[in-house]
C-alpha positions in Angstrom: 30.3 18.2 -4.3 28.1 19.3 -7.0 24.6 19.6 -6.9 22.4 16.7 -7.8 19.4 18.8 -7.7 17.4 16.7 -5.1 18.1 16.7 -1.3 16.4 15.2 1.9 14.7 17.3 5.3 14.4 15.2 8.2 11.7 16.3 10.6 11.6 16.0 14.2 8.0 15.2 14.5 6.3 13.4 11.4 3.3 15.8 11.5 5.8 18.7 10.4 5.8 16.3 7.3 2.2 17.1 6.4 2.5 20.7 7.3 5.6 21.0 4.7 3.2 19.3 1.9 0.0 21.0 2.7 2.0 24.5 2.1 2.8 23.5 -1.3 4.2 25.2 -3.2 7.3 25.8 -2.4 10.2 28.1 -4.2 13.7 28.7 -3.9 15.2 31.6 -6.3 12.0 31.5 -8.4 12.1 27.7 -9.2 9.2 25.4 -7.6 10.4 22.5 -5.7 8.7 19.5 -6.4 8.4 18.0 -2.5 7.6 14.4 -1.9 7.7 12.2 1.0 10.7 10.2 0.9 10.5 6.0 0.8 12.3 4.1 3.2 15.2 2.0 1.6 12.7 -1.2 1.9 10.3 0.4 -0.3 12.6 1.6 -2.7 13.6 -1.3 -4.6 9.6 -1.2 -5.5 9.5 0.7 -8.6 6.0 2.1 -8.3 7.1 3.8 -5.3 8.5 6.3 -7.7 5.7 6.7 -9.5 3.3 9.7 -8.5 -0.6 8.9 -9.0 -4.0 9.9 -7.4 -5.8 6.2 -7.3 -5.3 3.8 -4.9 -6.2 -0.1 -5.6 -8.3 -1.2 -2.2 -8.4 -5.2 -1.5 -9.9 -7.2 1.1 -12.9 -5.3 1.3 -16.6 -6.9 2.9 -19.6 -7.1 1.1 -20.8 -4.7 4.0 -18.6 -1.9 3.3 -20.3 1.1 1.6 -19.0 3.9 -0.5 -19.4 6.4 2.3 -17.3 3.9 4.8 -14.5 3.8 2.4 -14.5 7.8 1.8 -14.9 8.6 5.7 -11.9 6.4 6.7 -9.6 7.5 3.6 -11.0 11.3 4.0 -8.6 11.7 7.3 -5.5 11.2 4.7 -6.9 14.0 2.3 -9.3 14.8 -0.1 -11.6 12.0 -1.6 -12.6 12.5 -4.9 -14.4 8.9 -5.9 -14.9 6.0 -4.4 -15.4 2.9 -6.9 -16.4 -0.3 -5.6 -16.0 -3.3 -8.6 -19.4 -5.5 -8.9 -19.6 -9.0 -11.2 -21.5 -7.8 -13.9 -24.2 -10.8 -13.8 -24.8 -10.8 -9.9 -24.4 -7.0 -9.2 -22.5 -8.1 -6.1 -19.6 -6.6 -4.8 -15.9 -8.4 -5.9 -14.3 -7.7 -2.8 -11.7 -4.4 -4.3 -12.0 -1.3 -5.6 -10.3 2.2 -5.9 -10.2 5.9 -4.5 -9.2 8.3 -6.1 -7.6 11.7 -4.1 -7.3 15.4 -5.0 -3.4 15.2 -4.8 -0.6 12.6 -5.3 0.6 13.4 -1.9 -2.2 11.8 -0.1 -1.4 8.2 -1.8 2.1 8.5 -1.0 0.9 9.0 2.9 -1.4 5.9 2.7 0.8 3.5 0.8 3.9 4.5 3.4 1.3 3.4 6.5 1.6 -0.3 6.0 -1.6 -1.1 7.9 -5.4 0.0 7.4 -8.0 -1.4 8.9 -11.9 -0.9 8.2 -14.9 -2.4 9.9 -12.2 -4.8 11.8 -10.8 -6.1 8.1 -7.4 -5.6 7.3 -7.6 -3.6 4.0 -4.7 -4.2 1.2 -3.6 -1.0 -0.4 -1.1 0.1 -3.1 -0.9 2.8 -5.9 -3.4 2.3 -9.0 -1.2 2.3 -12.1 -2.4 2.0 -15.5 -1.0 -0.2 -18.0 0.6 2.3 -19.4 2.4 3.2 -16.5 3.6 -0.5 -15.5 4.8 -0.4 -19.2 7.0 2.4 -18.7 8.0 1.1 -15.5 9.1 -2.2 -16.9 10.8 -0.3 -19.5 12.6 1.6 -16.7 14.0 -1.4 -15.0 15.3 -3.0 -18.1 18.0 -0.3 -18.5 
């Protein structure tokens, strides 16, 4: 049939996807390919899964988790640029959530595809951090 401009590659070993992504950019006939991790069908219904971002929301953080603890954990997935734990203005106590920013959008995709993340014995909540503008664009696209 006629090319729709995309395709899927199934690897025998999971680490091969990492190797592929680490070897970017890929070119065919002088065209740069935009390679992404495939989203399982169960997650494809979630419109944010199709957005490429460099930042994740991290919830269920405990008071004793330091920025370095968070950085060390997420560094095993890729280069961490910034860790930010939000605090209450009046008390300065941690609010139990924050954001981690990465060098590469693929790192965010990988973290979101791995459903379970544990730090200091607590299961973390992780999802893509979207700006209000990105959320509005997703909602408009859903209405079409």
